[in-house]
C-alpha positions in Angstrom: -55.4 11.6 -57.1 -54.0 15.0 -57.9 -51.3 14.9 -60.6 -48.1 16.9 -60.0 -46.2 18.6 -62.8 -42.9 16.8 -63.7 -40.8 19.8 -62.6 -42.4 19.8 -59.2 -41.7 16.1 -58.7 -38.1 16.5 -59.6 -37.7 19.4 -57.1 -39.2 17.2 -54.4 -36.9 14.4 -55.2 -33.9 16.7 -55.2 -35.0 18.1 -51.8 -35.3 14.6 -50.4 -31.8 13.6 -51.8 -30.3 16.8 -50.3 -31.9 16.0 -46.9 -30.6 12.4 -46.9 -27.1 13.6 -48.0 -27.1 16.2 -45.2 -28.2 13.5 -42.7 -25.5 11.2 -43.9 -22.9 13.9 -43.5 -24.1 14.6 -40.0 -23.9 10.9 -39.1 -20.4 10.6 -40.5 -19.4 13.7 -38.6 -20.9 12.3 -35.4 -19.1 8.9 -35.9 -15.8 10.8 -36.5 -16.3 12.8 -33.4 -17.1 9.7 -31.3 -13.9 8.0 -32.6 -12.0 11.2 -31.8 -13.5 11.3 -28.3 -12.3 7.8 -27.6 -8.8 8.7 -28.9 -8.8 11.9 -26.8 -9.9 9.9 -23.7 -7.0 7.5 -24.2 -4.5 10.3 -24.5 -5.8 12.0 -21.4 -5.5 8.7 -19.4 -1.8 8.5 -20.3 -0.8 12.1 -20.1 1.0 13.3 -17.0 1.7 16.9 -18.2 -1.3 19.2 -17.5 -0.2 21.6 -20.3 0.0 18.8 -22.8 -3.4 17.6 -21.7 -4.9 21.0 -22.4 -3.2 21.1 -25.8 -4.9 17.7 -26.7 -8.3 19.2 -25.6 -7.7 22.3 -27.7 -6.9 20.1 -30.8 -10.2 18.3 -30.4 -12.2 21.5 -29.9 -10.8 22.8 -33.2 -12.5 19.8 -35.0 -15.9 21.1 -34.0 -15.8 23.8 -36.7 -16.2 26.7 -34.4 -14.5 29.8 -35.7 -12.3 30.8 -32.7 -10.2 33.9 -33.1 -8.9 33.3 -29.6 -9.1 30.5 -27.1 -7.4 29.7 -23.8 -7.5 27.4 -20.8 -7.2 29.0 -17.4 -6.0 26.9 -14.4 -6.6 27.7 -10.7 -3.4 28.5 -8.9 -3.7 26.7 -5.5 -1.4 29.2 -3.8 -3.8 32.2 -4.1 -6.9 30.7 -5.8 -6.4 32.9 -8.8 -6.8 31.9 -12.5 -3.7 31.8 -14.6 -3.4 31.3 -18.3 -2.0 27.8 -18.8 -2.5 27.4 -22.6 -3.4 30.0 -25.3 -4.2 29.7 -29.0 -2.6 31.6 -30.7 0.3 31.6 -28.2 1.2 35.2 -28.8 -2.1 36.5 -27.5 -1.8 35.8 -23.8 -2.0 39.5 -23.1 -5.3 39.7 -25.0 -6.5 36.7 -23.0 -5.6 38.4 -19.7 -7.4 41.6 -20.8 -10.5 39.6 -21.7 -10.3 37.8 -18.4 -10.1 41.1 -16.5 -13.2 42.4 -18.4 -15.2 39.3 -17.7 -14.3 39.5 -14.0 -15.3 43.1 -13.9 -18.7 42.7 -15.6 -19.6 39.6 -13.5 -19.8 37.2 -16.4 -16.8 35.1 -15.2 -18.3 34.6 -11.7 -21.6 33.7 -13.2 -20.0 31.1 -15.5 -18.2 29.5 -12.5 -21.6 28.5 -11.1 -22.9 27.0 -14.4 -22.2 23.5 -15.6 -22.7 24.2 -19.3 -21.7 26.6 -22.1 -22.1 30.3 -21.3 -22.2 32.9 -24.2 -21.9 36.6 -23.9 -21.5 39.3 -26.5 -18.0 40.1 -27.6 -16.5 43.6 -28.1 -16.7 43.3 -31.9 -20.0 42.8 -33.8 -20.7 39.2 -34.8 -18.5 37.7 -32.0 -19.4 35.9 -28.8 -17.3 35.1 -25.7 -17.7 31.4 -24.9 -17.1 30.3 -21.3 -17.2 26.9 -19.7 -16.0 26.0 -16.2 -13.6 23.0 -15.8 -14.9 21.3 -12.7 -15.4 17.9 -11.0 -17.9 17.1 -8.3 -15.4 18.2 -5.8 -13.8 21.4 -6.9 -13.2 23.9 -9.8 -10.0 23.2 -11.7 -10.2 26.0 -14.2 -12.1 27.8 -17.0 -12.1 27.8 -20.8 -12.4 31.1 -22.6 -13.0 31.4 -26.4 -13.7 34.3 -28.7 -15.8 32.9 -31.5 -17.3 34.4 -34.6 -21.1 33.5 -34.7 -24.0 34.8 -36.7 -26.5 33.9 -34.0 -25.7 34.1 -30.2 -26.7 30.4 -29.8 -25.0 27.1 -30.1 -26.7 23.9 -31.4 -27.9 21.8 -28.5 -25.7 18.8 -29.4 -22.6 21.0 -29.7 -23.1 22.5 -26.3 -23.5 19.0 -24.8 -20.4 17.8 -26.6 -18.3 20.8 -25.3 -19.6 20.1 -21.8 -18.4 16.5 -22.0 -15.0 17.5 -23.3 -14.5 20.1 -20.5 -15.7 17.7 -17.8 -13.3 15.0 -19.1 -10.5 17.6 -19.1 -11.3 18.6 -15.5 -11.3 14.9 -14.4 -8.0 14.4 -16.3 -6.4 17.3 -14.5 -7.6 15.8 -11.3 -6.0 12.5 -12.2 -2.7 14.2 -13.1 -2.6 15.8 -9.7 -3.5 12.5 -8.0 -0.8 10.7 -9.9 1.7 13.4 -8.8 0.5 13.1 -5.2 1.0 9.3 -5.3 4.5 9.7 -6.8 5.3 12.2 -4.0 3.8 9.9 -1.4 5.7 6.9 -2.8 9.0 8.9 -2.5 8.1 9.9 1.1 7.4 6.3 1.9 10.8 5.2 0.5 12.5 8.0 2.5 10.7 6.9 5.7 11.6 3.3 5.2 15.3 4.2 4.6 15.2 6.4 7.8 13.6 3.7 9.8 16.0 1.1 8.5 18.9 3.3 9.7 17.2 3.7 13.1 16.7 -0.1 13.4 20.4 -0.7 12.5 21.4 1.9 15.1 19.1 0.4 17.7 20.5 -3.1 17.0 24.0 -1.8 17.4 23.1 -0.1 20.7 21.4 -3.3 22.0 24.4 -5.4 21.0 26.7 -2.9 22.9 24.5 -3.3 26.0 24.6 -7.1 25.8 28.3 -7.2 25.2 29.0 -4.8 28.1 26.9 -6.6 30.8 28.8 -7.9 33.8 27.6 -10.9 35.8 27.1 -11.2 39.5 29.2 -13.9 41.2 28.4 -15.7 44.4 30.6 -18.4 46.0 28.7 -20.5 48.6 29.4 -23.5 50.7 27.7 -26.9 50.1 25.3 -25.9 52.9 24.4 -22.6 51.1 26.4 -20.2 53.3 27.7 -17.2 51.3 31.5 -16.8 51.3 32.3 -14.4 48.5 30.5 -11.9 46.2 32.0 -9.7 43.4 31.6 -6.0 42.8 28.7 -6.5 40.3 26.8 -8.3 43.0 27.3 -5.4 45.4 26.2 -2.9 42.8 23.2 -4.9 41.7 21.9 -5.8 45.1 23.1 -2.7 47.1 25.1 -4.7 49.7 28.6 -4.1 50.9 31.5 -6.5 50.3 31.2 -8.1 53.7 27.5 -7.6 54.4 26.5 -10.9 53.0 29.3 -13.0 54.3 28.0 -15.8 56.5 24.4 -15.3 55.3 22.3 -18.0 53.6 21.9 -17.9 49.9 18.3 -18.9 50.4 17.6 -15.4 51.6 18.7 -13.8 48.3 16.3 -15.6 46.0 12.5 -15.2 45.8 10.4 -18.2 44.9 7.5 -17.6 42.4 4.7 -20.2 42.3 3.7 -21.5 38.8 0.8 -19.5 37.2 -0.1 -22.3 34.8 0.3 -26.1 34.5 3.0 -25.7 31.9 4.8 -22.9 33.9 7.6 -24.2 36.2 7.6 -21.0 38.2 10.8 -19.6 39.7 13.0 -21.5 42.1 14.2 -20.3 45.5 17.7 -20.5 46.8 17.3 -23.9 48.4 16.0 -25.4 45.1 18.9 -24.0 43.1 21.4 -25.3 45.6 19.9 -28.7 45.7 19.8 -28.9 41.9 23.4 -27.9 41.3 24.6 -30.4 44.0 22.5 -33.1 42.3 23.3 -32.4 38.7 26.8 -31.0 39.0 26.0 -27.9 36.9 23.1 -26.1 35.3 22.9 -23.0 33.1 20.5 -20.1 32.3 17.8 -20.8 34.8 15.4 -17.9 35.4 15.2 -16.6 39.0 14.6 -13.6 41.1 17.2 -12.0 43.3 16.1 -9.5 46.0 18.0 -6.3 46.7 18.8 -4.8 50.1 15.6 -2.7 49.8 13.6 -5.8 49.0 13.2 -5.1 45.3 13.2 -8.2 43.0 15.7 -8.4 40.2 15.2 -10.9 37.3 18.3 -12.9 36.5 19.6 -15.9 34.6 21.5 -18.2 36.9 24.1 -20.7 36.0 25.7 -22.9 38.6 28.5 -25.4 39.0 30.1 -27.4 41.9 33.7 -27.1 43.0 35.4 -30.3 44.0 38.4 -31.2 46.1 41.0 -33.7 44.7 38.9 -36.5 46.3 35.8 -35.4 44.4 34.1 -34.1 47.5 32.1 -30.8 47.0 34.0 -27.8 48.3 31.4 -25.2 47.4 29.1 -23.9 44.7 29.6 -21.1 42.2 26.5 -19.2 41.2 26.7 -16.7 38.3 23.7 -14.4 38.0 23.2 -12.3 34.9 21.0 -9.2 35.4 18.1 -9.5 32.9 16.6 -6.1 33.6 18.3 -4.2 30.8 18.2 -7.3 28.6 14.4 -7.5 28.9 14.1 -3.8 28.3 16.2 -4.2 25.2 14.0 -7.1 24.0 10.9 -5.0 24.4 12.5 -2.1 22.4 13.6 -4.5 19.7 10.1 -5.9 19.5 8.7 -2.4 19.1 11.3 -1.6 16.4 10.4 -4.8 14.6 6.7 -3.9 14.8 7.6 -0.4 13.3 9.6 -2.1 10.5 6.8 -4.4 9.7 4.5 -1.4 9.4 7.1 0.4 7.3 7.2 -2.7 5.1 3.4 -2.4 4.6 3.7 1.2 3.6 6.6 0.4 1.2 4.4 -2.3 -0.4 1.6 0.2 -0.8 4.0 2.7 -2.4 5.1 0.0 -4.9 1.5 -0.9 -5.7 0.3 2.8 -5.9 0.2 2.8 -9.7 -1.7 -0.5 -9.8 -4.2 0.6 -7.1 -4.7 3.9 -9.0 -5.5 2.0 -12.2 -7.8 -0.4 -10.2 -9.7 2.6 -8.7 -10.0 4.2 -12.1 -12.0 1.3 -13.4 -15.0 1.7 -11.1 -14.7 5.5 -11.3 -14.8 5.3 -15.1 -17.8 3.0 -15.0 -19.6 5.4 -12.6 -18.9 8.3 -14.9 -20.2 6.5 -18.0 -23.5 5.5 -16.2 -23.9 9.1 -14.9 -23.4 10.5 -18.4 -25.9 8.0 -19.7 -28.4 9.1 -17.1 -27.8 12.8 -18.1 -28.3 12.0 -21.8 -31.5 10.0 -21.0 -32.8 12.9 -18.9 -32.1 15.5 -21.6 -33.7 13.4 -24.3 -37.0 13.5 -22.4 -37.5 9.8 -22.8 -39.2 8.2 -19.8 -36.9 6.0 -17.8 -38.5 2.8 -16.7 -38.3 1.6 -13.1 -36.5 -1.6 -14.2 -33.9 0.4 -16.2 -33.4 2.9 -13.4 -32.9 0.1 -10.9 -30.4 -1.6 -13.1 -28.4 1.6 -13.7 -28.4 2.5 -10.0 -27.4 -1.0 -9.1 -24.4 -0.9 -11.5 -23.4 2.4 -10.0 -23.7 1.1 -6.4 -21.7 -2.0 -7.4 -18.9 0.1 -8.7 -19.0 2.3 -5.6 -18.8 -0.8 -3.4 -15.9 -2.1 -5.4 -14.0 1.1 -4.9 -14.9 1.2 -1.2 -13.5 -2.4 -0.8 -10.2 -1.4 -2.5 -9.8 1.6 -0.2 -10.9 -0.3 2.9 -8.3 -3.1 2.2 -5.6 -0.4 1.7 -6.5 1.2 5.0 -6.6 -2.1 6.9 -3.3 -3.1 5.4 -1.6 0.2 6.1 -3.0 0.5 9.6 -0.3 0.4 12.3 -0.8 -2.7 14.5 -1.0 -2.4 18.2 0.0 -5.4 20.3 0.7 -8.1 17.8 -1.0 -11.0 19.7 -1.5 -14.3 18.1 -5.0 -15.7 17.9 -6.6 -18.7 15.9 -7.1 -17.4 12.4 -8.6 -18.7 9.1 -5.6 -18.1 6.8 -7.8 -18.2 3.6 -9.2 -14.7 4.3 -5.8 -12.8 4.8 -4.3 -14.8 1.9 -6.9 -13.6 -0.5 -6.7 -10.0 1.0 -3.0 -9.9 0.4 -3.3 -11.3 -3.1 -5.9 -8.7 -4.0 -3.4 -5.9 -3.7 -1.4 -7.5 -6.5 -4.1 -8.3 -9.0 -3.9 -5.0 -10.9 -0.1 -4.7 -10.5 0.3 -8.3 -11.8 -2.0 -7.5 -14.7 0.0 -4.4 -15.6 3.2 -6.5 -15.5 1.4 -9.3 -17.6 1.8 -11.8 -14.8 -0.7 -14.6 -14.4 -1.6 -15.1 -10.7 -3.2 -18.4 -9.8 -4.9 -19.0 -6.4 -5.4 -22.5 -5.1 -6.9 -22.4 -1.6 -8.4 -25.6 -0.2 -11.8 -25.3 1.4 -12.6 -25.9 5.1 -9.1 -25.3 6.4 -8.3 -25.6 10.1 -7.1 -22.4 11.8 -3.5 -21.4 12.7 -2.3 -19.5 15.7 -0.9 -16.2 14.3 -1.5 -12.5 14.0 -3.5 -11.7 10.9 -1.8 -8.5 9.9 1.7 -10.1 10.3 0.6 -13.1 8.2 -0.6 -10.7 5.5 2.9 -9.1 5.6 4.4 -12.5 4.9 2.2 -13.1 1.8 2.7 -9.6 0.5 6.5 -10.0 0.8 6.5 -13.3 -1.0 4.3 -12.0 -3.8 6.4 -8.9 -4.2 9.6 -11.0 -4.5 7.8 -13.3 -7.0 6.9 -10.3 -9.1 10.5 -9.0 -9.1 11.8 -12.5 -10.0 9.5 -13.1 -13.0 10.0 -9.6 -14.3 13.7 -10.1 -14.3 13.3 -13.5 -16.1 11.0 -11.8 -18.6 13.7 -9.3 -19.6 16.0 -12.3 -20.4 13.2 -14.3 -22.1 10.7 -12.0 -23.8 8.5 -14.9 -24.7 8.1 -16.1 -21.1 4.6 -16.7 -19.9 5.1 -15.1 -16.4 3.3 -17.2 -13.8 2.9 -16.9 -10.0 0.9 -19.6 -8.0 -0.3 -19.3 -4.4 -1.4 -22.6 -2.8 -2.9 -23.0 0.7 -3.7 -26.5 2.0 -3.8 -28.7 5.1 -1.2 -31.4 5.6 -2.9 -34.1 7.8 0.3 -36.1 8.3 1.8 -33.5 10.7 -1.3 -31.4 11.1 0.2 -28.2 9.6 -1.0 -25.6 7.2 1.1 -25.2 4.1 1.4 -22.0 2.2 3.3 -22.2 -1.1 4.2 -19.3 -3.3 5.8 -20.4 -6.6 7.1 -18.5 -9.6 8.9 -19.2 -12.9 11.3 -16.3 -12.4 15.1 -16.1 -12.3 15.6 -18.5 -9.4 18.5 -18.5 -7.0 22.0 -20.0 -6.9 22.7 -22.4 -4.0 24.5 -19.7 -2.1 21.7 -17.2 -2.6 19.1 -19.8 -1.5 21.2 -20.5 1.6 21.4 -16.9 2.6 18.1 -15.4 1.4 16.5 -15.6 4.9 19.5 -13.8 6.5 19.0 -10.1 7.6 20.2 -7.4 5.1 20.9 -10.0 2.4 19.3 -9.1 -1.0 19.8 -9.9 -4.7 17.9 -6.8 -5.8 19.5 -3.6 -7.1 20.6 -0.9 -4.7 17.5 1.1 -3.6 15.0 -1.7 -4.5 15.2 -3.8 -1.3 16.4 -3.7 2.3 17.1 -7.4 2.7 14.9 -7.5 5.8 11.5 -8.7 4.3 12.2 -12.5 4.3 14.1 -12.3 7.6 11.1 -10.6 9.3 8.8 -13.1 7.7 10.9 -16.0 9.1 10.7 -14.4 12.6 6.9 -14.1 12.4 6.6 -17.7 11.3 8.9 -19.0 14.0 7.0 -17.0 16.6 4.1 -19.2 15.7 6.3 -22.4 15.8 6.4 -22.7 12.1 9.2 -22.7 9.5 10.0 -21.5 5.9 11.7 -23.7 3.3 13.0 -22.6 -0.1 13.2 -24.6 -3.3 15.0 -22.8 -6.2 17.2 -23.3 -9.2 18.8 -20.6 -11.4 16.5 -19.8 -14.3 13.8 -22.3 -13.2 11.9 -20.3 -10.6 11.5 -20.4 -6.8 9.0 -21.9 -4.4 8.7 -20.7 -0.8 7.0 -23.2 1.6 5.6 -21.7 4.8 4.4 -24.2 7.4 2.4 -23.3 10.5 0.9 -25.7 13.1 -2.9 -26.1 12.8 -5.0 -25.4 15.9 -6.4 -28.6 17.2 
């Protein structure tokens, strides 16, 4: 072995110690940057002001020990697609920034930097300076540009520093995109509230109009003999049927009514004049029997007929009074009311989406964040020139596809829920599926409100005869009311463990399906519980509820021959019990 002089050995040891100390400093610097990146990402996620967001990015860039004499963020103006100075450091050099921007545009450097996805350096006007450019862009569009005038001995950045800057600027671009999305959702939410308010007013006006029609309807009056010969008619009969005052005198009442044969076994059909006359003489009176009158031109008119017998002092029948109420306008009003109710149900869905917009945005951010992390990992793996095994690549791609599928499911559920229904026909349905779909909208919202949602759905349930989208509306309304109730109780009792439970099971005793939505919220007084299903009754603050949700839910349930029961006590929570007949 060759002996080394003592001084040479000490120099080598010192060189080794210096190398290790420098490596240690770099590792500490890297750890500090990583912690700062996490802190910056958290601030970006909760910042709604784009200028403040750019300021946070600027503060982080200053930690990278780059000697910037001037730096600025430019944001694209959507009105004319121009770049405007949004943030400048120092603030009093906006004019210098604009002059530098004009120069970069003129020499083509700015346009070239727009098409790059990394740091671009070009010589500055002064010796020893470089202009640093980096586009702020997502996969979908350019959000802006970063410009910095930096003092550098060499016109080249360390590789790790360039990558770090690229990550910062990409995160900044995504954060700007999120701010815009948040503002769009806020605007959309307000538009939905305005639309619901307008449609509520329209419904109230339509109801008032329909009530006026029903209150103003006049009935047709026919007085006939026991043998069915017409003796007297009133003015409404003349107008309705097109006959004169004396045209029908002496005619048989049988000629005015059209018989309709039954279409089904459970359909009684419509009686003719002879059947009506025989019935009233047999029973003494009847009311609200459907029938068809025929006009002078042979057109049928749907009416509700009530009849009674007139007697002489000896109890012998003198004649028969038939009162026919024209159902034409009434049936048209019923159809209009059903259409308005369908519109209100759709508006209720849109209102629920508006209320859940923030939670849905947070829920979408989770898969998007995961996709971004995996994509950045792939980039780092690629740049490190390390071979990527087939197994590892398959796992990474599988995770990315899983997150994409998750986001797609969320969006599909939103679209399905918000889709306006056509003819709301009832069909046999498995209620477990729409119950879970409706509950899925509230998972993120409940998590943000620190509410525990428990689902207890029995397996192998029979089906119920109901429209799926309308059933989902019932569940959404009950879950929305439960959230409001437990939040209110939570403000009174900060230590409350907020709980909402959804149960769905079959009751063999009466062959019904039972949906229960229970909460440990503020509960209701006996008067509130008695009136909670009435239209326009609400215990919420002004602007937070229309008072129509539970009333519409009751209408949907009763359409399917079901019912809603309420169990509640002040301060001890509420349970809504929805029963629907099972399909046998």
